[in-house]
N, CA, C and O atoms as a GROMACS GRO file, in nm:
protein
  524
    1MET      N    1  10.054  18.216   9.731
    1MET     CA    2  10.134  18.317   9.798
    1MET      C    3  10.046  18.391   9.897
    1MET      O    4   9.925  18.406   9.874
    2PHE      N    5  10.104  18.437  10.005
    2PHE     CA    6  10.028  18.506  10.108
    2PHE      C    7  10.000  18.650  10.065
    2PHE      O    8  10.070  18.705   9.980
    3GLU      N    9   9.898  18.709  10.124
    3GLU     CA   10   9.860  18.844  10.089
    3GLU      C   11   9.929  18.946  10.179
    3GLU      O   12   9.958  18.918  10.296
    4VAL      N   13   9.954  19.062  10.122
    4VAL     CA   14  10.020  19.170  10.195
    4VAL      C   15   9.919  19.279  10.226
    4VAL      O   16   9.844  19.321  10.138
    5SER      N   17   9.918  19.324  10.348
    5SER     CA   18   9.829  19.431  10.390
    5SER      C   19   9.895  19.565  10.363
    5SER      O   20  10.001  19.596  10.419
    6ILE      N   21   9.833  19.645  10.279
    6ILE     CA   22   9.887  19.776  10.245
    6ILE      C   23   9.884  19.869  10.366
    6ILE      O   24   9.979  19.944  10.389
    7SER      N   25   9.776  19.865  10.444
    7SER     CA   26   9.766  19.954  10.561
    7SER      C   27   9.872  19.919  10.665
    7SER      O   28   9.930  20.008  10.727
    8LYS      N   29   9.898  19.788  10.686
    8LYS     CA   30  10.002  19.749  10.782
    8LYS      C   31  10.139  19.789  10.731
    8LYS      O   32  10.227  19.824  10.810
    9LYS      N   33  10.159  19.784  10.598
    9LYS     CA   34  10.288  19.823  10.542
    9LYS      C   35  10.313  19.972  10.563
    9LYS      O   36  10.424  20.012  10.596
   10LYS      N   37  10.209  20.054  10.544
   10LYS     CA   38  10.222  20.199  10.565
   10LYS      C   39  10.250  20.231  10.711
   10LYS      O   40  10.331  20.318  10.742
   11GLU      N   41  10.182  20.159  10.798
   11GLU     CA   42  10.197  20.184  10.941
   11GLU      C   43  10.337  20.146  10.989
   11GLU      O   44  10.397  20.219  11.068
   12GLY      N   45  10.389  20.034  10.942
   12GLY     CA   46  10.526  19.994  10.970
   12GLY      C   47  10.552  19.933  11.106
   12GLY      O   48  10.669  19.910  11.140
   13ARG      N   49  10.450  19.905  11.185
   13ARG     CA   50  10.472  19.847  11.317
   13ARG      C   51  10.473  19.695  11.315
   13ARG      O   52  10.541  19.632  11.396
   14PHE      N   53  10.399  19.636  11.221
   14PHE     CA   54  10.388  19.491  11.214
   14PHE      C   55  10.426  19.443  11.074
   14PHE      O   56  10.431  19.522  10.979
   15CYS      N   57  10.452  19.315  11.064
   15CYS     CA   58  10.480  19.251  10.936
   15CYS      C   59  10.361  19.274  10.842
   15CYS      O   60  10.247  19.280  10.887
   16CYS      N   61  10.387  19.286  10.712
   16CYS     CA   62  10.282  19.314  10.614
   16CYS      C   63  10.190  19.196  10.587
   16CYS      O   64  10.081  19.215  10.533
   17ALA      N   65  10.230  19.076  10.623
   17ALA     CA   66  10.146  18.959  10.599
   17ALA      C   67  10.023  18.967  10.690
   17ALA      O   68  10.034  19.006  10.806
   18TYR      N   69   9.909  18.928  10.637
   18TYR     CA   70   9.785  18.934  10.715
   18TYR      C   71   9.795  18.844  10.838
   18TYR      O   72   9.848  18.734  10.831
   19ALA      N   73   9.744  18.892  10.948
   19ALA     CA   74   9.737  18.821  11.076
   19ALA      C   75   9.874  18.796  11.139
   19ALA      O   76   9.884  18.716  11.232
   20CYS      N   77   9.978  18.863  11.092
   20CYS     CA   78  10.111  18.848  11.152
   20CYS      C   79  10.139  18.970  11.239
   20CYS      O   80  10.121  19.084  11.196
   21ARG      N   81  10.183  18.944  11.360
   21ARG     CA   82  10.209  19.054  11.454
   21ARG      C   83  10.359  19.068  11.483
   21ARG      O   84  10.398  19.134  11.579
   22ASN      N   85  10.443  19.006  11.400
   22ASN     CA   86  10.587  19.016  11.420
   22ASN      C   87  10.639  19.152  11.372
   22ASN      O   88  10.573  19.220  11.294
   23LYS      N   89  10.756  19.187  11.419
   23LYS     CA   90  10.817  19.314  11.382
   23LYS      C   91  10.875  19.304  11.241
   23LYS      O   92  10.945  19.208  11.210
   24PRO      N   93  10.848  19.403  11.154
   24PRO     CA   94  10.899  19.398  11.017
   24PRO      C   95  11.046  19.436  11.009
   24PRO      O   96  11.100  19.503  11.098
   25VAL      N   97  11.111  19.393  10.901
   25VAL     CA   98  11.249  19.429  10.873
   25VAL      C   99  11.246  19.512  10.745
   25VAL      O  100  11.196  19.466  10.642
   26LYS      N  101  11.299  19.634  10.750
   26LYS     CA  102  11.291  19.724  10.636
   26LYS      C  103  11.360  19.667  10.512
   26LYS      O  104  11.310  19.682  10.401
   27LYS      N  105  11.474  19.602  10.530
   27LYS     CA  106  11.547  19.546  10.417
   27LYS      C  107  11.474  19.430  10.352
   27LYS      O  108  11.508  19.389  10.240
   28LYS      N  109  11.374  19.378  10.420
   28LYS     CA  110  11.298  19.264  10.367
   28LYS      C  111  11.160  19.306  10.320
   28LYS      O  112  11.067  19.226  10.320
   29GLY      N  113  11.146  19.432  10.280
   29GLY     CA  114  11.023  19.482  10.222
   29GLY      C  115  10.906  19.490  10.318
   29GLY      O  116  10.791  19.478  10.277
   30GLY      N  117  10.934  19.510  10.445
   30GLY     CA  118  10.827  19.522  10.543
   30GLY      C  119  10.774  19.389  10.594
   30GLY      O  120  10.673  19.386  10.665
   31LEU      N  121  10.840  19.280  10.560
   31LEU     CA  122  10.800  19.148  10.609
   31LEU      C  123  10.890  19.107  10.724
   31LEU      O  124  11.003  19.154  10.735
   32CYS      N  125  10.839  19.021  10.809
   32CYS     CA  126  10.923  18.964  10.914
   32CYS      C  127  11.011  18.855  10.851
   32CYS      O  128  10.993  18.819  10.735
   33HIS      N  129  11.104  18.805  10.929
   33HIS     CA  130  11.197  18.703  10.877
   33HIS      C  131  11.123  18.580  10.825
   33HIS      O  132  11.157  18.529  10.718
   34LYS      N  133  11.024  18.534  10.898
   34LYS     CA  134  10.950  18.413  10.862
   34LYS      C  135  10.879  18.428  10.727
   34LYS      O  136  10.890  18.341  10.641
   35HIS      N  137  10.807  18.538  10.708
   35HIS     CA  138  10.733  18.557  10.584
   35HIS      C  139  10.825  18.591  10.467
   35HIS      O  140  10.794  18.558  10.353
   36TYR      N  141  10.936  18.657  10.495
   36TYR     CA  142  11.033  18.684  10.388
   36TYR      C  143  11.093  18.552  10.338
   36TYR      O  144  11.109  18.533  10.218
   37ALA      N  145  11.125  18.461  10.430
   37ALA     CA  146  11.180  18.331  10.392
   37ALA      C  147  11.079  18.252  10.308
   37ALA      O  148  11.117  18.185  10.212
   38ARG      N  149  10.952  18.260  10.343
   38ARG     CA  150  10.848  18.191  10.264
   38ARG      C  151  10.840  18.250  10.124
   38ARG      O  152  10.826  18.176  10.026
   39LYS      N  153  10.848  18.382  10.115
   39LYS     CA  154  10.840  18.448   9.984
   39LYS      C  155  10.958  18.406   9.896
   39LYS      O  156  10.939  18.375   9.779
   40VAL      N  157  11.077  18.405   9.951
   40VAL     CA  158  11.196  18.365   9.876
   40VAL      C  159  11.184  18.220   9.831
   40VAL      O  160  11.219  18.186   9.718
   41ARG      N  161  11.135  18.134   9.920
   41ARG     CA  162  11.117  17.991   9.888
   41ARG      C  163  11.018  17.972   9.774
   41ARG      O  164  11.036  17.885   9.689
   42GLU      N  165  10.913  18.053   9.772
   42GLU     CA  166  10.813  18.044   9.664
   42GLU      C  167  10.870  18.092   9.531
   42GLU      O  168  10.840  18.034   9.427
   43LEU      N  169  10.950  18.198   9.535
   43LEU     CA  170  11.004  18.254   9.412
   43LEU      C  171  11.110  18.164   9.347
   43LEU      O  172  11.108  18.146   9.225
   44ASP      N  173  11.200  18.108   9.426
   44ASP     CA  174  11.304  18.022   9.372
   44ASP      C  175  11.338  17.912   9.473
   44ASP      O  176  11.431  17.928   9.552
   45PRO      N  177  11.263  17.801   9.471
   45PRO     CA  178  11.287  17.696   9.570
   45PRO      C  179  11.422  17.627   9.556
   45PRO      O  180  11.478  17.580   9.656
   46VAL      N  181  11.476  17.621   9.435
   46VAL     CA  182  11.606  17.556   9.416
   46VAL      C  183  11.716  17.640   9.481
   46VAL      O  184  11.803  17.585   9.550
   47GLN      N  185  11.714  17.770   9.460
   47GLN     CA  186  11.813  17.858   9.522
   47GLN      C  187  11.804  17.852   9.674
   47GLN      O  188  11.906  17.848   9.743
   48SER      N  189  11.682  17.850   9.725
   48SER     CA  190  11.662  17.844   9.869
   48SER      C  191  11.718  17.714   9.925
   48SER      O  192  11.785  17.714  10.029
   49ARG      N  193  11.691  17.601   9.858
   49ARG     CA  194  11.741  17.471   9.904
   49ARG      C  195  11.892  17.464   9.893
   49ARG      O  196  11.958  17.405   9.979
   50TYR      N  197  11.948  17.523   9.788
   50TYR     CA  198  12.093  17.527   9.770
   50TYR      C  199  12.160  17.600   9.887
   50TYR      O  200  12.260  17.553   9.941
   51ASN      N  201  12.105  17.715   9.925
   51ASN     CA  202  12.161  17.792  10.036
   51ASN      C  203  12.153  17.713  10.167
   51ASN      O  204  12.246  17.716  10.247
   52GLN      N  205  12.041  17.643  10.187
   52GLN     CA  206  12.026  17.560  10.306
   52GLN      C  207  12.126  17.444  10.305
   52GLN      O  208  12.189  17.413  10.407
   53PHE      N  209  12.141  17.382  10.190
   53PHE     CA  210  12.233  17.271  10.170
   53PHE      C  211  12.377  17.315  10.198
   53PHE      O  212  12.452  17.244  10.266
   54LYS      N  213  12.415  17.430  10.146
   54LYS     CA  214  12.550  17.483  10.165
   54LYS      C  215  12.574  17.521  10.312
   54LYS      O  216  12.682  17.497  10.366
   55GLY      N  217  12.473  17.580  10.376
   55GLY     CA  218  12.485  17.616  10.518
   55GLY      C  219  12.500  17.494  10.607
   55GLY      O  220  12.577  17.496  10.703
   56ASN      N  221  12.427  17.386  10.576
   56ASN     CA  222  12.440  17.263  10.654
   56ASN      C  223  12.579  17.202  10.638
   56ASN      O  224  12.635  17.149  10.734
   57ALA      N  225  12.635  17.210  10.518
   57ALA     CA  226  12.771  17.160  10.495
   57ALA      C  227  12.872  17.241  10.577
   57ALA      O  228  12.967  17.185  10.632
   58ARG      N  229  12.851  17.371  10.583
   58ARG     CA  230  12.939  17.458  10.660
   58ARG      C  231  12.933  17.423  10.809
   58ARG      O  232  13.035  17.420  10.876
   59LYS      N  233  12.810  17.397  10.860
   59LYS     CA  234  12.794  17.360  11.001
   59LYS      C  235  12.867  17.230  11.034
   59LYS      O  236  12.921  17.213  11.143
   60ARG      N  237  12.868  17.139  10.937
   60ARG     CA  238  12.932  17.009  10.957
   60ARG      C  239  13.081  17.012  10.927
   60ARG      O  240  13.149  16.910  10.939
   61ASN      N  241  13.132  17.129  10.888
   61ASN     CA  242  13.273  17.145  10.849
   61ASN      C  243  13.311  17.051  10.735
   61ASN      O  244  13.418  16.991  10.736
   62LYS      N  245  13.222  17.040  10.636
   62LYS     CA  246  13.247  16.958  10.518
   62LYS      C  247  13.276  17.050  10.401
   62LYS      O  248  13.216  17.156  10.387
   63GLU      N  249  13.367  17.007  10.315
   63GLU     CA  250  13.401  17.084  10.196
   63GLU      C  251  13.280  17.086  10.102
   63GLU      O  252  13.211  16.985  10.087
   64PHE      N  253  13.255  17.199  10.038
   64PHE     CA  254  13.140  17.215   9.950
   64PHE      C  255  13.187  17.285   9.823
   64PHE      O  256  13.222  17.403   9.827
   65THR      N  257  13.187  17.213   9.709
   65THR     CA  258  13.238  17.271   9.584
   65THR      C  259  13.131  17.280   9.476
   65THR      O  260  13.165  17.309   9.361
   66ILE      N  261  13.007  17.255   9.507
   66ILE     CA  262  12.900  17.255   9.408
   66ILE      C  263  12.851  17.397   9.386
   66ILE      O  264  12.823  17.470   9.481
   67THR      N  265  12.840  17.438   9.259
   67THR     CA  266  12.788  17.571   9.227
   67THR      C  267  12.636  17.563   9.212
   67THR      O  268  12.580  17.454   9.202
   68ILE      N  269  12.572  17.678   9.209
   68ILE     CA  270  12.426  17.682   9.195
   68ILE      C  271  12.384  17.626   9.059
   68ILE      O  272  12.281  17.559   9.050
   69GLU      N  273  12.462  17.653   8.954
   69GLU     CA  274  12.429  17.600   8.822
   69GLU      C  275  12.437  17.447   8.821
   69GLU      O  276  12.350  17.380   8.765
   70GLU      N  277  12.541  17.393   8.883
   70GLU     CA  278  12.555  17.247   8.891
   70GLU      C  279  12.440  17.187   8.973
   70GLU      O  280  12.390  17.080   8.940
   71PHE      N  281  12.399  17.256   9.079
   71PHE     CA  282  12.290  17.206   9.162
   71PHE      C  283  12.158  17.208   9.084
   71PHE      O  284  12.079  17.115   9.094
   72ARG      N  285  12.135  17.314   9.007
   72ARG     CA  286  12.014  17.320   8.924
   72ARG      C  287  12.012  17.206   8.822
   72ARG      O  288  11.908  17.143   8.802
   73ASN      N  289  12.126  17.179   8.759
   73ASN     CA  290  12.135  17.068   8.663
   73ASN      C  291  12.114  16.934   8.732
   73ASN      O  292  12.048  16.846   8.676
   74PHE      N  293  12.168  16.918   8.853
   74PHE     CA  294  12.148  16.795   8.930
   74PHE      C  295  12.000  16.774   8.959
   74PHE      O  296  11.949  16.662   8.948
   75CYS      N  297  11.931  16.881   8.997
   75CYS     CA  298  11.788  16.872   9.027
   75CYS      C  299  11.709  16.831   8.903
   75CYS      O  300  11.619  16.747   8.912
   76LYS      N  301  11.742  16.889   8.788
   76LYS     CA  302  11.672  16.854   8.664
   76LYS      C  303  11.702  16.710   8.623
   76LYS      O  304  11.612  16.636   8.585
   77ARG      N  305  11.830  16.671   8.631
   77ARG     CA  306  11.874  16.539   8.587
   77ARG      C  307  11.814  16.428   8.672
   77ARG      O  308  11.773  16.324   8.619
   78THR      N  309  11.808  16.448   8.803
   78THR     CA  310  11.761  16.342   8.893
   78THR      C  311  11.613  16.350   8.924
   78THR      O  312  11.555  16.256   8.978
   79GLY      N  313  11.551  16.463   8.888
   79GLY     CA  314  11.409  16.479   8.920
   79GLY      C  315  11.388  16.512   9.067
   79GLY      O  316  11.281  16.487   9.122
   80TYR      N  317  11.489  16.569   9.129
   80TYR     CA  318  11.480  16.606   9.270
   80TYR      C  319  11.374  16.714   9.287
   80TYR      O  320  11.389  16.825   9.237
   81ILE      N  321  11.269  16.679   9.357
   81ILE     CA  322  11.161  16.773   9.384
   81ILE      C  323  11.174  16.815   9.530
   81ILE      O  324  11.173  16.732   9.621
   82ILE      N  325  11.185  16.942   9.550
   82ILE     CA  326  11.207  16.993   9.683
   82ILE      C  327  11.074  16.995   9.757
   82ILE      O  328  10.986  17.076   9.728
   83THR      N  329  11.061  16.905   9.852
   83THR     CA  330  10.938  16.896   9.930
   83THR      C  331  10.970  16.911  10.077
   83THR      O  332  11.083  16.888  10.120
   84LYS      N  333  10.872  16.950  10.152
   84LYS     CA  334  10.888  16.967  10.295
   84LYS      C  335  10.855  16.836  10.364
   84LYS      O  336  10.764  16.765  10.321
   85GLY      N  337  10.925  16.805  10.468
   85GLY     CA  338  10.892  16.687  10.546
   85GLY      C  339  11.011  16.597  10.568
   85GLY      O  340  11.115  16.613  10.505
   86ASN      N  341  10.994  16.505  10.657
   86ASN     CA  342  11.103  16.414  10.691
   86ASN      C  343  11.052  16.270  10.692
   86ASN      O  344  11.103  16.186  10.766
   87ARG      N  345  10.952  16.242  10.611
   87ARG     CA  346  10.898  16.107  10.603
   87ARG      C  347  10.994  16.018  10.526
   87ARG      O  348  11.086  16.068  10.460
   88GLY      N  349  10.974  15.890  10.532
   88GLY     CA  350  11.065  15.794  10.472
   88GLY      C  351  11.078  15.803  10.321
   88GLY      O  352  11.185  15.772  10.268
   89GLN      N  353  10.974  15.845  10.250
   89GLN     CA  354  10.980  15.848  10.105
   89GLN      C  355  11.026  15.982  10.047
   89GLN      O  356  11.043  15.993   9.926
   90ASN      N  357  11.046  16.083  10.130
   90ASN     CA  358  11.093  16.212  10.079
   90ASN      C  359  11.238  16.200  10.035
   90ASN      O  360  11.317  16.126  10.094
   91ALA      N  361  11.271  16.273   9.931
   91ALA     CA  362  11.406  16.267   9.875
   91ALA      C  363  11.504  16.346   9.960
   91ALA      O  364  11.468  16.447  10.022
   92THR      N  365  11.626  16.299   9.962
   92THR     CA  366  11.734  16.367  10.032
   92THR      C  367  11.860  16.353   9.949
   92THR      O  368  11.876  16.256   9.875
   93ILE      N  369  11.949  16.447   9.963
   93ILE     CA  370  12.077  16.440   9.892
   93ILE      C  371  12.179  16.382   9.988
   93ILE      O  372  12.197  16.430  10.100
   94ASP      N  373  12.245  16.277   9.943
   94ASP     CA  374  12.335  16.200  10.027
   94ASP      C  375  12.475  16.202   9.967
   94ASP      O  376  12.492  16.208   9.846
   95ARG      N  377  12.576  16.198  10.054
   95ARG     CA  378  12.713  16.182  10.008
   95ARG      C  379  12.740  16.034   9.989
   95ARG      O  380  12.715  15.954  10.080
   96ARG      N  381  12.789  15.996   9.874
   96ARG     CA  382  12.819  15.854   9.849
   96ARG      C  383  12.926  15.805   9.944
   96ARG      O  384  12.916  15.696  10.001
   97CYS      N  385  13.029  15.885   9.960
   97CYS     CA  386  13.138  15.852  10.052
   97CYS      C  387  13.135  15.954  10.165
   97CYS      O  388  13.159  16.072  10.142
   98ASN      N  389  13.105  15.909  10.284
   98ASN     CA  390  13.090  16.001  10.397
   98ASN      C  391  13.221  16.064  10.442
   98ASN      O  392  13.220  16.164  10.514
   99ALA      N  393  13.334  16.008  10.400
   99ALA     CA  394  13.464  16.065  10.437
   99ALA      C  395  13.496  16.190  10.356
   99ALA      O  396  13.581  16.270  10.396
  100GLN      N  397  13.429  16.207  10.242
  100GLN     CA  398  13.454  16.322  10.154
  100GLN      C  399  13.347  16.428  10.176
  100GLN      O  400  13.246  16.403  10.242
  101GLY      N  401  13.371  16.545  10.121
  101GLY     CA  402  13.276  16.655  10.132
  101GLY      C  403  13.168  16.649  10.026
  101GLY      O  404  13.146  16.545   9.963
  102TYR      N  405  13.102  16.761  10.006
  102TYR     CA  406  12.995  16.770   9.906
  102TYR      C  407  13.055  16.817   9.774
  102TYR      O  408  13.083  16.935   9.754
  103HIS      N  409  13.074  16.722   9.684
  103HIS     CA  410  13.123  16.747   9.549
  103HIS      C  411  13.022  16.685   9.453
  103HIS      O  412  12.946  16.595   9.491
  104LEU      N  413  13.019  16.733   9.330
  104LEU     CA  414  12.921  16.682   9.234
  104LEU      C  415  12.935  16.532   9.213
  104LEU      O  416  12.836  16.462   9.194
  105TRP      N  417  13.058  16.482   9.216
  105TRP     CA  418  13.080  16.339   9.195
  105TRP      C  419  13.046  16.256   9.319
  105TRP      O  420  13.040  16.133   9.311
  106ASN      N  421  13.023  16.321   9.431
  106ASN     CA  422  13.004  16.249   9.557
  106ASN      C  423  12.861  16.258   9.610
  106ASN      O  424  12.836  16.213   9.722
  107ILE      N  425  12.767  16.315   9.534
  107ILE     CA  426  12.630  16.323   9.586
  107ILE      C  427  12.538  16.233   9.504
  107ILE      O  428  12.561  16.207   9.386
  108GLN      N  429  12.434  16.188   9.569
  108GLN     CA  430  12.333  16.105   9.504
  108GLN      C  431  12.198  16.134   9.569
  108GLN      O  432  12.191  16.187   9.680
  109LEU      N  433  12.094  16.098   9.498
  109LEU     CA  434  11.958  16.119   9.547
  109LEU      C  435  11.907  15.990   9.608
  109LEU      O  436  11.904  15.886   9.542
  110LEU      N  437  11.867  15.996   9.734
  110LEU     CA  438  11.811  15.880   9.804
  110LEU      C  439  11.686  15.924   9.878
  110LEU      O  440  11.664  16.043   9.901
  111THR      N  441  11.604  15.828   9.916
  111THR     CA  442  11.494  15.860  10.007
  111THR      C  443  11.552  15.864  10.148
  111THR      O  444  11.662  15.813  10.171
  112ASN      N  445  11.480  15.923  10.241
  112ASN     CA  446  11.527  15.926  10.380
  112ASN      C  447  11.546  15.785  10.434
  112ASN      O  448  11.640  15.759  10.509
  113ARG      N  449  11.457  15.695  10.395
  113ARG     CA  450  11.466  15.557  10.442
  113ARG      C  451  11.593  15.489  10.390
  113ARG      O  452  11.663  15.422  10.467
  114GLN      N  453  11.625  15.506  10.261
  114GLN     CA  454  11.746  15.448  10.204
  114GLN      C  455  11.870  15.506  10.270
  114GLN      O  456  11.967  15.434  10.296
  115ASN      N  457  11.868  15.636  10.296
  115ASN     CA  458  11.981  15.702  10.359
  115ASN      C  459  12.004  15.649  10.500
  115ASN      O  460  12.118  15.628  10.541
  116ALA      N  461  11.896  15.627  10.574
  116ALA     CA  462  11.908  15.573  10.710
  116ALA      C  463  11.960  15.430  10.707
  116ALA      O  464  12.040  15.391  10.793
  117LEU      N  465  11.916  15.351  10.610
  117LEU     CA  466  11.964  15.213  10.599
  117LEU      C  467  12.111  15.208  10.561
  117LEU      O  468  12.184  15.118  10.602
  118LYS      N  469  12.155  15.305  10.481
  118LYS     CA  470  12.295  15.312  10.440
  118LYS      C  471  12.385  15.334  10.561
  118LYS      O  472  12.493  15.276  10.570
  119GLY      N  473  12.340  15.416  10.654
  119GLY     CA  474  12.417  15.443  10.775
  119GLY      C  475  12.543  15.521  10.746
  119GLY      O  476  12.547  15.604  10.655
  120ASP      N  477  12.647  15.494  10.825
  120ASP     CA  478  12.773  15.565  10.811
  120ASP      C  479  12.868  15.498  10.713
  120ASP      O  480  12.974  15.553  10.682
  121GLY      N  481  12.832  15.382  10.666
  121GLY     CA  482  12.921  15.308  10.576
  121GLY      C  483  12.921  15.363  10.436
  121GLY      O  484  12.854  15.462  10.405
  122LEU      N  485  12.997  15.296  10.350
  122LEU     CA  486  13.002  15.333  10.209
  122LEU      C  487  12.884  15.270  10.138
  122LEU      O  488  12.813  15.188  10.195
  123ASN      N  489  12.864  15.309  10.015
  123ASN     CA  490  12.748  15.262   9.941
  123ASN      C  491  12.771  15.128   9.873
  123ASN      O  492  12.696  15.092   9.783
  124GLY      N  493  12.871  15.055   9.914
  124GLY     CA  494  12.890  14.918   9.866
  124GLY      C  495  12.940  14.910   9.724
  124GLY      O  496  13.040  14.974   9.689
  125ASP      N  497  12.873  14.831   9.640
  125ASP     CA  498  12.918  14.799   9.505
  125ASP      C  499  12.916  14.918   9.411
  125ASP      O  500  12.996  14.925   9.318
  126GLU      N  501  12.826  15.011   9.432
  126GLU     CA  502  12.805  15.117   9.336
  126GLU      C  503  12.919  15.218   9.329
  126GLU      O  504  12.941  15.279   9.224
  127PHE      N  505  12.991  15.238   9.438
  127PHE     CA  506  13.085  15.349   9.441
  127PHE      C  507  13.204  15.316   9.529
  127PHE      O  508  13.187  15.272   9.643
  128ASP      N  509  13.322  15.336   9.479
  128ASP     CA  510  13.443  15.320   9.560
  128ASP      C  511  13.488  15.457   9.607
  128ASP      O  512  13.502  15.550   9.526
  129CYS      N  513  13.510  15.470   9.732
  129CYS     CA  514  13.546  15.598   9.791
  129CYS      C  515  13.694  15.625   9.770
  129CYS      O  516  13.778  15.551   9.822
  130PRO      N  517  13.730  15.730   9.695
  130PRO     CA  518  13.872  15.763   9.675
  130PRO      C  519  13.927  15.838   9.797
  130PRO      O  520  13.891  15.954   9.819
  131PHE      N  521  14.010  15.775   9.874
  131PHE     CA  522  14.065  15.841   9.993
  131PHE      C  523  14.192  15.911   9.958
  131PHE      O  524  14.254  15.973  10.044
   0.00000   0.00000   0.00000
């Protein structure tokens, strides 16, 4: 975790993180948006990823019915480790049937490479898409 400068926090002109010259936000404990997001990600990475996942679904206008508890269970069950990066072996959550939204029955864990190979089609033998 990054260190917080007490003197910068008292002064209130800059973010409390060392060597950061961004403007602080009072509601975020004197941290700038960037450092506050890092702090939240460190404290609860699953919650942070869930919020990002839900926001991306909203941007795509896809239905999203997964709760945070269901997402936590999915992460434990599948061994989904939230890592940064977009390399081929990093895990990603994929919709089995692209015509449907994000539902617990419609998501699976794939690598980025597998997801790209899948393309826009259905997942073949493993899953029949209920239209």
